[in-house]
Structures are given as structure tokens and as C-alpha cells.
py3Dmol code that shows the C-alpha trace and the ligand (Angstrom):
import py3Dmol

protein = """\
ATOM      1  CA  MET A   1     -59.377  30.629 -71.564  1.00  0.00           C
ATOM      2  CA  ALA A   2     -59.223  34.435 -72.640  1.00  0.00           C
ATOM      3  CA  ASN A   3     -58.973  35.737 -76.032  1.00  0.00           C
ATOM      4  CA  LEU A   4     -56.035  38.102 -76.414  1.00  0.00           C
ATOM      5  CA  LEU A   5     -55.737  40.735 -79.366  1.00  0.00           C
ATOM      6  CA  HIS A   6     -52.049  41.436 -80.134  1.00  0.00           C
ATOM      7  CA  LEU A   7     -51.733  44.678 -82.150  1.00  0.00           C
ATOM      8  CA  ASP A   8     -48.389  46.379 -83.407  1.00  0.00           C
ATOM      9  CA  ALA A   9     -48.062  49.785 -84.701  1.00  0.00           C
ATOM     10  CA  SER A  10     -44.643  50.255 -85.818  1.00  0.00           C
ATOM     11  CA  PRO A  11     -43.726  50.145 -89.619  1.00  0.00           C
ATOM     12  CA  ARG A  12     -40.340  48.729 -88.684  1.00  0.00           C
ATOM     13  CA  ASN A  13     -39.614  45.106 -88.505  1.00  0.00           C
ATOM     14  CA  GLN A  14     -36.480  43.850 -87.072  1.00  0.00           C
ATOM     15  CA  ARG A  15     -35.296  47.159 -85.904  1.00  0.00           C
ATOM     16  CA  SER A  16     -38.628  47.903 -83.858  1.00  0.00           C
ATOM     17  CA  HIS A  17     -38.520  47.925 -80.366  1.00  0.00           C
ATOM     18  CA  SER A  18     -42.229  48.074 -79.690  1.00  0.00           C
ATOM     19  CA  ARG A  19     -42.665  45.091 -82.023  1.00  0.00           C
ATOM     20  CA  ARG A  20     -40.279  42.987 -80.326  1.00  0.00           C
ATOM     21  CA  LEU A  21     -41.245  44.031 -76.909  1.00  0.00           C
ATOM     22  CA  SER A  22     -45.005  43.126 -77.538  1.00  0.00           C
ATOM     23  CA  GLY A  23     -43.773  39.926 -79.211  1.00  0.00           C
ATOM     24  CA  GLU A  24     -41.839  39.282 -75.925  1.00  0.00           C
ATOM     25  CA  PHE A  25     -44.754  39.969 -73.802  1.00  0.00           C
ATOM     26  CA  ILE A  26     -46.861  37.402 -75.974  1.00  0.00           C
ATOM     27  CA  LYS A  27     -44.162  34.799 -75.672  1.00  0.00           C
ATOM     28  CA  ALA A  28     -44.141  35.332 -71.782  1.00  0.00           C
ATOM     29  CA  TRP A  29     -47.874  35.195 -71.815  1.00  0.00           C
ATOM     30  CA  LYS A  30     -48.234  32.070 -73.567  1.00  0.00           C
ATOM     31  CA  GLN A  31     -45.978  30.216 -71.064  1.00  0.00           C
ATOM     32  CA  PHE A  32     -48.160  31.308 -68.179  1.00  0.00           C
ATOM     33  CA  TYR A  33     -51.506  30.846 -70.215  1.00  0.00           C
ATOM     34  CA  PRO A  34     -51.017  28.241 -73.076  1.00  0.00           C
ATOM     35  CA  ASN A  35     -54.857  28.116 -73.662  1.00  0.00           C
ATOM     36  CA  ASP A  36     -55.497  31.384 -74.613  1.00  0.00           C
ATOM     37  CA  LYS A  37     -56.480  32.430 -77.845  1.00  0.00           C
ATOM     38  CA  ILE A  38     -54.318  35.275 -79.651  1.00  0.00           C
ATOM     39  CA  THR A  39     -55.319  37.190 -82.531  1.00  0.00           C
ATOM     40  CA  TYR A  40     -52.740  39.422 -84.268  1.00  0.00           C
ATOM     41  CA  ARG A  41     -53.196  42.677 -86.067  1.00  0.00           C
ATOM     42  CA  ASP A  42     -50.183  44.658 -87.569  1.00  0.00           C
ATOM     43  CA  VAL A  43     -51.504  48.173 -88.635  1.00  0.00           C
ATOM     44  CA  GLY A  44     -47.611  49.210 -88.810  1.00  0.00           C
ATOM     45  CA  GLN A  45     -47.132  46.916 -91.860  1.00  0.00           C
ATOM     46  CA  ASN A  46     -50.634  46.340 -92.875  1.00  0.00           C
ATOM     47  CA  PRO A  47     -52.573  49.531 -92.403  1.00  0.00           C
ATOM     48  CA  VAL A  48     -56.214  49.778 -92.456  1.00  0.00           C
ATOM     49  CA  PRO A  49     -58.119  52.359 -94.521  1.00  0.00           C
ATOM     50  CA  HIS A  50     -58.834  56.084 -93.230  1.00  0.00           C
ATOM     51  CA  VAL A  51     -62.291  56.876 -92.787  1.00  0.00           C
ATOM     52  CA  ASP A  52     -64.158  58.670 -95.316  1.00  0.00           C
ATOM     53  CA  GLU A  53     -67.385  60.422 -96.313  1.00  0.00           C
ATOM     54  CA  ALA A  54     -69.211  57.121 -97.196  1.00  0.00           C
ATOM     55  CA  TRP A  55     -67.752  55.556 -93.894  1.00  0.00           C
ATOM     56  CA  ILE A  56     -69.308  58.431 -91.835  1.00  0.00           C
ATOM     57  CA  ALA A  57     -72.477  58.505 -93.334  1.00  0.00           C
ATOM     58  CA  ALA A  58     -72.899  54.535 -92.802  1.00  0.00           C
ATOM     59  CA  ALA A  59     -71.680  54.509 -89.388  1.00  0.00           C
ATOM     60  CA  TYR A  60     -74.331  57.140 -88.351  1.00  0.00           C
ATOM     61  CA  THR A  61     -77.065  55.356 -90.076  1.00  0.00           C
ATOM     62  CA  PRO A  62     -78.976  53.093 -88.063  1.00  0.00           C
ATOM     63  CA  PRO A  63     -78.367  49.579 -89.223  1.00  0.00           C
ATOM     64  CA  GLU A  64     -81.486  48.654 -90.628  1.00  0.00           C
ATOM     65  CA  GLN A  65     -81.439  51.555 -92.789  1.00  0.00           C
ATOM     66  CA  LEU A  66     -78.207  50.651 -94.290  1.00  0.00           C
ATOM     67  CA  THR A  67     -78.125  50.413 -98.276  1.00  0.00           C
ATOM     68  CA  PRO A  68     -75.928  47.786 -99.926  1.00  0.00           C
ATOM     69  CA  GLN A  69     -73.264  50.547-100.735  1.00  0.00           C
ATOM     70  CA  LEU A  70     -73.356  52.062 -97.074  1.00  0.00           C
ATOM     71  CA  ARG A  71     -72.954  48.534 -95.587  1.00  0.00           C
ATOM     72  CA  GLU A  72     -70.052  48.055 -97.779  1.00  0.00           C
ATOM     73  CA  ALA A  73     -68.358  51.457 -96.784  1.00  0.00           C
ATOM     74  CA  ILE A  74     -68.358  50.193 -93.242  1.00  0.00           C
ATOM     75  CA  ARG A  75     -67.503  46.322 -93.890  1.00  0.00           C
ATOM     76  CA  ILE A  76     -63.748  46.832 -92.797  1.00  0.00           C
ATOM     77  CA  SER A  77     -64.868  48.340 -89.636  1.00  0.00           C
ATOM     78  CA  ASP A  78     -67.451  46.132 -88.798  1.00  0.00           C
ATOM     79  CA  TYR A  79     -64.811  43.280 -89.207  1.00  0.00           C
ATOM     80  CA  LEU A  80     -62.101  45.065 -87.070  1.00  0.00           C
ATOM     81  CA  VAL A  81     -65.070  46.075 -84.135  1.00  0.00           C
ATOM     82  CA  ASP A  82     -66.004  42.431 -83.989  1.00  0.00           C
ATOM     83  CA  GLU A  83     -62.641  41.633 -83.723  1.00  0.00           C
ATOM     84  CA  PHE A  84     -61.882  44.285 -81.197  1.00  0.00           C
ATOM     85  CA  LEU A  85     -64.938  43.175 -79.357  1.00  0.00           C
ATOM     86  CA  ALA A  86     -63.951  39.601 -79.119  1.00  0.00           C
ATOM     87  CA  ALA A  87     -60.799  40.257 -77.287  1.00  0.00           C
ATOM     88  CA  ASP A  88     -60.803  40.407 -73.268  1.00  0.00           C
ATOM     89  CA  ILE A  89     -56.966  41.261 -73.190  1.00  0.00           C
ATOM     90  CA  TYR A  90     -55.309  43.719 -75.574  1.00  0.00           C
ATOM     91  CA  VAL A  91     -51.253  44.064 -75.899  1.00  0.00           C
ATOM     92  CA  ILE A  92     -50.329  46.975 -78.085  1.00  0.00           C
ATOM     93  CA  GLY A  93     -46.871  47.714 -79.310  1.00  0.00           C
ATOM     94  CA  VAL A  94     -46.581  51.327 -80.245  1.00  0.00           C
ATOM     95  CA  PRO A  95     -44.055  54.251 -80.852  1.00  0.00           C
ATOM     96  CA  MET A  96     -44.013  57.868 -80.154  1.00  0.00           C
ATOM     97  CA  TYR A  97     -44.181  59.668 -83.609  1.00  0.00           C
ATOM     98  CA  ASN A  98     -44.055  63.212 -83.610  1.00  0.00           C
ATOM     99  CA  LEU A  99     -45.307  63.399 -79.918  1.00  0.00           C
ATOM    100  CA  SER A 100     -48.178  61.080 -80.781  1.00  0.00           C
ATOM    101  CA  ILE A 101     -48.893  57.791 -82.183  1.00  0.00           C
ATOM    102  CA  PRO A 102     -48.343  56.392 -85.763  1.00  0.00           C
ATOM    103  CA  SER A 103     -51.141  57.613 -88.142  1.00  0.00           C
ATOM    104  CA  THR A 104     -51.634  53.953 -89.089  1.00  0.00           C
ATOM    105  CA  LEU A 105     -52.743  53.227 -85.402  1.00  0.00           C
ATOM    106  CA  LYS A 106     -54.616  56.278 -85.383  1.00  0.00           C
ATOM    107  CA  ALA A 107     -56.413  55.065 -88.615  1.00  0.00           C
ATOM    108  CA  TYR A 108     -57.464  51.899 -86.754  1.00  0.00           C
ATOM    109  CA  ILE A 109     -58.722  53.666 -83.716  1.00  0.00           C
ATOM    110  CA  ASP A 110     -60.710  55.757 -86.073  1.00  0.00           C
ATOM    111  CA  GLN A 111     -62.332  52.279 -87.357  1.00  0.00           C
ATOM    112  CA  ILE A 112     -63.093  50.895 -84.120  1.00  0.00           C
ATOM    113  CA  VAL A 113     -64.572  53.837 -82.231  1.00  0.00           C
ATOM    114  CA  ARG A 114     -68.046  53.230 -83.466  1.00  0.00           C
ATOM    115  CA  ILE A 115     -71.188  54.916 -82.273  1.00  0.00           C
ATOM    116  CA  GLY A 116     -73.566  52.248 -81.162  1.00  0.00           C
ATOM    117  CA  ARG A 117     -71.004  49.384 -81.089  1.00  0.00           C
ATOM    118  CA  THR A 118     -68.102  50.856 -78.886  1.00  0.00           C
ATOM    119  CA  PHE A 119     -69.590  53.662 -77.568  1.00  0.00           C
ATOM    120  CA  ALA A 120     -73.099  55.208 -77.057  1.00  0.00           C
ATOM    121  CA  LEU A 121     -74.415  58.630 -77.223  1.00  0.00           C
ATOM    122  CA  ALA A 122     -77.206  59.628 -74.769  1.00  0.00           C
ATOM    123  CA  PRO A 123     -78.362  62.998 -75.857  1.00  0.00           C
ATOM    124  CA  GLU A 124     -81.174  62.857 -73.153  1.00  0.00           C
ATOM    125  CA  ASN A 125     -78.041  62.996 -70.344  1.00  0.00           C
ATOM    126  CA  PRO A 126     -76.259  66.229 -71.245  1.00  0.00           C
ATOM    127  CA  ALA A 127     -74.257  65.835 -68.130  1.00  0.00           C
ATOM    128  CA  ASN A 128     -73.081  62.517 -69.321  1.00  0.00           C
ATOM    129  CA  PRO A 129     -73.907  61.891 -73.117  1.00  0.00           C
ATOM    130  CA  TYR A 130     -71.161  59.393 -73.993  1.00  0.00           C
ATOM    131  CA  GLN A 131     -71.586  55.813 -72.758  1.00  0.00           C
ATOM    132  CA  PRO A 132     -68.692  53.500 -72.829  1.00  0.00           C
ATOM    133  CA  LEU A 133     -69.784  49.807 -74.312  1.00  0.00           C
ATOM    134  CA  VAL A 134     -66.068  47.954 -74.199  1.00  0.00           C
ATOM    135  CA  LEU A 135     -66.365  47.077 -70.402  1.00  0.00           C
ATOM    136  CA  GLY A 136     -64.509  44.495 -68.423  1.00  0.00           C
ATOM    137  CA  LYS A 137     -61.270  44.246 -70.524  1.00  0.00           C
ATOM    138  CA  LYS A 138     -57.576  44.737 -69.654  1.00  0.00           C
ATOM    139  CA  MET A 139     -54.839  46.379 -71.672  1.00  0.00           C
ATOM    140  CA  PHE A 140     -51.252  46.541 -71.897  1.00  0.00           C
ATOM    141  CA  ILE A 141     -49.385  49.152 -73.891  1.00  0.00           C
ATOM    142  CA  ILE A 142     -45.777  48.856 -74.800  1.00  0.00           C
ATOM    143  CA  ALA A 143     -45.064  52.402 -75.753  1.00  0.00           C
ATOM    144  CA  THR A 144     -41.421  53.252 -77.072  1.00  0.00           C
ATOM    145  CA  ARG A 145     -39.745  56.780 -77.764  1.00  0.00           C
ATOM    146  CA  GLY A 146     -36.654  58.024 -79.457  1.00  0.00           C
ATOM    147  CA  GLY A 147     -35.901  60.663 -76.825  1.00  0.00           C
ATOM    148  CA  SER A 148     -36.502  60.862 -72.937  1.00  0.00           C
ATOM    149  CA  GLY A 149     -38.235  62.765 -70.462  1.00  0.00           C
ATOM    150  CA  PHE A 150     -41.877  62.084 -71.754  1.00  0.00           C
ATOM    151  CA  GLY A 151     -42.955  60.052 -68.936  1.00  0.00           C
ATOM    152  CA  VAL A 152     -44.843  61.304 -65.511  1.00  0.00           C
ATOM    153  CA  GLY A 153     -42.701  64.133 -63.939  1.00  0.00           C
ATOM    154  CA  GLY A 154     -40.164  64.259 -67.023  1.00  0.00           C
ATOM    155  CA  GLN A 155     -39.010  67.271 -68.563  1.00  0.00           C
ATOM    156  CA  TYR A 156     -41.362  66.868 -71.525  1.00  0.00           C
ATOM    157  CA  GLU A 157     -44.267  65.167 -69.952  1.00  0.00           C
ATOM    158  CA  GLN A 158     -46.551  68.196 -71.112  1.00  0.00           C
ATOM    159  CA  MET A 159     -45.666  67.196 -74.719  1.00  0.00           C
ATOM    160  CA  ASN A 160     -46.643  63.492 -74.357  1.00  0.00           C
ATOM    161  CA  PHE A 161     -49.724  62.984 -76.708  1.00  0.00           C
ATOM    162  CA  GLN A 162     -48.819  59.123 -76.990  1.00  0.00           C
ATOM    163  CA  THR A 163     -49.826  57.510 -73.981  1.00  0.00           C
ATOM    164  CA  PRO A 164     -52.103  59.903 -72.465  1.00  0.00           C
ATOM    165  CA  TYR A 165     -54.108  59.713 -75.574  1.00  0.00           C
ATOM    166  CA  LEU A 166     -54.040  56.109 -75.738  1.00  0.00           C
ATOM    167  CA  ALA A 167     -55.228  56.209 -72.076  1.00  0.00           C
ATOM    168  CA  ALA A 168     -58.141  58.695 -73.128  1.00  0.00           C
ATOM    169  CA  VAL A 169     -59.570  57.143 -76.235  1.00  0.00           C
ATOM    170  CA  PHE A 170     -59.619  53.270 -74.808  1.00  0.00           C
ATOM    171  CA  GLY A 171     -60.886  54.966 -71.498  1.00  0.00           C
ATOM    172  CA  PHE A 172     -63.837  56.455 -73.636  1.00  0.00           C
ATOM    173  CA  LEU A 173     -64.625  53.128 -74.658  1.00  0.00           C
ATOM    174  CA  GLY A 174     -64.484  51.785 -71.476  1.00  0.00           C
ATOM    175  CA  ILE A 175     -61.052  50.223 -71.196  1.00  0.00           C
ATOM    176  CA  THR A 176     -59.563  51.798 -68.021  1.00  0.00           C
ATOM    177  CA  ASP A 177     -57.526  48.994 -66.906  1.00  0.00           C
ATOM    178  CA  ILE A 178     -54.505  49.986 -68.795  1.00  0.00           C
ATOM    179  CA  ARG A 179     -50.847  49.056 -67.870  1.00  0.00           C
ATOM    180  CA  PHE A 180     -48.281  50.952 -69.464  1.00  0.00           C
ATOM    181  CA  VAL A 181     -44.478  49.701 -70.258  1.00  0.00           C
ATOM    182  CA  GLU A 182     -42.560  52.795 -71.468  1.00  0.00           C
ATOM    183  CA  MET A 183     -39.135  52.586 -73.069  1.00  0.00           C
ATOM    184  CA  GLU A 184     -37.191  55.510 -74.151  1.00  0.00           C
ATOM    185  CA  ASN A 185     -33.913  56.331 -75.271  1.00  0.00           C
ATOM    186  CA  ASP A 186     -33.919  54.699 -78.735  1.00  0.00           C
ATOM    187  CA  GLU A 187     -32.073  57.511 -80.211  1.00  0.00           C
ATOM    188  CA  LEU A 188     -29.624  57.749 -77.655  1.00  0.00           C
ATOM    189  CA  GLY A 189     -28.608  54.303 -77.914  1.00  0.00           C
ATOM    190  CA  GLY A 190     -25.693  52.685 -75.881  1.00  0.00           C
ATOM    191  CA  GLN A 191     -25.926  52.070 -72.249  1.00  0.00           C
ATOM    192  CA  LYS A 192     -29.167  54.161 -71.824  1.00  0.00           C
ATOM    193  CA  LEU A 193     -30.891  52.250 -74.358  1.00  0.00           C
ATOM    194  CA  ALA A 194     -29.485  48.960 -72.988  1.00  0.00           C
ATOM    195  CA  GLU A 195     -30.982  49.840 -69.559  1.00  0.00           C
ATOM    196  CA  ALA A 196     -34.314  51.031 -70.719  1.00  0.00           C
ATOM    197  CA  LEU A 197     -34.687  47.549 -72.854  1.00  0.00           C
ATOM    198  CA  GLU A 198     -33.556  45.831 -69.734  1.00  0.00           C
ATOM    199  CA  ASN A 199     -35.922  47.703 -67.570  1.00  0.00           C
ATOM    200  CA  ALA A 200     -38.885  47.031 -70.094  1.00  0.00           C
ATOM    201  CA  ARG A 201     -38.248  43.421 -70.307  1.00  0.00           C
ATOM    202  CA  THR A 202     -38.130  43.271 -66.486  1.00  0.00           C
ATOM    203  CA  GLN A 203     -41.726  45.158 -66.392  1.00  0.00           C
ATOM    204  CA  ILE A 204     -43.101  42.986 -69.203  1.00  0.00           C
ATOM    205  CA  ALA A 205     -42.190  39.840 -67.367  1.00  0.00           C
ATOM    206  CA  GLN A 206     -43.901  40.925 -63.964  1.00  0.00           C
ATOM    207  CA  LEU A 207     -46.913  42.007 -65.783  1.00  0.00           C
ATOM    208  CA  ALA A 208     -47.434  38.685 -67.923  1.00  0.00           C
ATOM    209  CA  GLY A 209     -46.762  36.690 -65.060  1.00  0.00           C
ATOM    210  CA  SER A 210     -48.925  38.461 -62.111  1.00  0.00           C
ATOM    211  CA  PHE A 211     -51.930  38.902 -64.358  1.00  0.00           C
ATOM    212  CA  HIS A 212     -54.290  37.046 -62.226  1.00  0.00           C
ATOM    213  CA  SER A 213     -53.304  39.262 -59.165  1.00  0.00           C
ATOM    214  CA  LEU A 214     -53.572  42.536 -61.124  1.00  0.00           C
TER     215      LEU A 214
END
"""
ligand_1 = """\
31
LIG
C -41.517 59.813 -87.865
C -40.998 59.696 -86.617
C -41.297 60.467 -85.445
C -40.883 60.611 -84.324
N -41.387 61.098 -83.379
C -40.589 60.879 -82.155
C -40.987 62.092 -81.023
O -41.866 62.881 -81.230
N -40.529 61.623 -79.866
C -39.683 60.691 -79.395
O -39.098 60.583 -78.232
N -39.318 59.996 -80.425
C -39.732 59.807 -81.708
N -39.271 58.992 -82.845
C -38.349 57.967 -82.343
C -39.231 56.561 -82.196
O -40.409 57.024 -80.969
C -38.442 55.586 -81.748
O -37.484 55.156 -82.539
C -39.200 54.402 -81.373
O -38.306 53.408 -80.796
C -39.909 53.828 -82.624
O -40.632 52.524 -82.241
P -40.182 51.383 -82.907
O -38.790 51.258 -82.164
O -41.012 50.258 -82.425
O -40.154 51.301 -84.207
C -39.955 59.121 -83.908
C -39.355 58.262 -85.134
C -40.193 58.508 -86.489
C -39.510 57.437 -87.370
"""
view = py3Dmol.view(width=600, height=400)
view.addModel(protein, "pdb")
view.setStyle({"model": 0}, {"cartoon": {"style": "trace"}})
view.addModel(ligand_1, "xyz")
view.setStyle({"model": 1}, {"stick": {}})
view.zoomTo()
view.show()
């Protein structure tokens, strides 16, 4: 039995493609692995706080030196990190917003990238000072876009700070086994969008069904 963390980042509800597709991934997953435990976090509609000065002070204070106030400043972060670390598999639905990710997902990432918990700093090793602490996990990211050409080899590949950023930041934590399903053309609509959706659904069915051979 695995623990799966399902995360949505679109503020849209019924109209969201990433939300619908991540939901379809979970539905397919449940058919294959009905005993897996699924935890859901919706940062698109229930955003987490941004980091602030107290948060930063607390996150960089050794746990045994935390005052009650500092402990409170990272209480939500601790909860989110615990939840994140409890998962073996992650499924994330995420739109492209202004070439990157929605700020709500960035706020979540800022909460869970925590020194001593999800990465470690080894200043004595200047050649390799960052050590990932989230190892042995798998991630599926369903990334949606209104335009097109942001994928590998596309006209706007160099302007894509959505999927490369997610690969970099989760890779920084140690999650390097990441499969992307990228769906473009939301803004174009019509046949192009229908094809993009069908293509994404095919990939989702394949990924969910072939997990053990990945
Ligand atoms: C604020 C905002 C910014 C957006 N920026 C981009 C963008 O830079 N590139 C792009 O291709 N689409 C962009 N889009 C379109 C969305 O990526 C597209 O509609 C996507 O399907 C949204 O995800 P959702 O359907 O899960 O809500 C943007 C949409 C919004 C609302």
C-alpha cells in the first residue's frame, strides 16, 4: 500500500482542465491500486500562507531552540512538510500562469522546502552544499497551458518556467522520478483543445496503469 498526495493548483473549479485531469488520474489509480491511501490538498482554492519574517527566523533556528512564538510561525509549514514526507507518490495538477506556476503553488513550495527537513545544507562541502532529503518518491505532474509551443522543441520552450521549474525544485528535494503530462491549447479551444485533452487522457491512463513497470 502506498500513500499518495494529490495536489491541485488551479483556482478554477469545473472549468479547470488540470483539476479534472488530475482527478481522472486519481480515479484511474484507484482502479489499479484500491488500497492506496490518498490525501488531497487544494492550494488553488484553499491557499496556504506565504512565508514571512517570523517563518524565516523559525525555519533557520535549531528545533531545540525554538520559542513558542517561533514554533507557532512554522506550525503550518511543519504540518505541510509532515504531510508531504508521508507520501510516496505525488500527483499534481498545475496550470501555467504567466510562463510559470500559480503563486498559490509557489507559496506551498515555499512552505515545504525546509532546511533540515526536506533538504540539508552541508557548508563543509562547498562543491555540493545541498543535500536532498526526499528520496525514493515518484511524482506525476499534469501541466496545462492556454497557448502552445512551450514543450520540448517548441517555439516558446525557452519561456517555459512551469515544468522546468517544477522539475528543478522537486529535484532539489530529491524527487527526480517525475512524469509530466502536458496539455496545451486551452485558449485555442475547438478541435486543437479536444485533441490535447484526448492525448492527455491517453497518457494518464498509460501512466496510472503501468506504474509498477515505470
Ligand atoms: C492569470 C493567468 C495567466 C496565464 N498565463 C499563461 C501563460 O503564460 N501561458 C499559457 O500558455 N497560458 C496561460 N494561461 C492559460 C492557462 O494556463 C490555461 O487556461 C490553463 O488551462 C489553466 O489551467 P486550468 O484549466 O487547470 O485552470 C494563463 C491563465 C491565467 C488565468
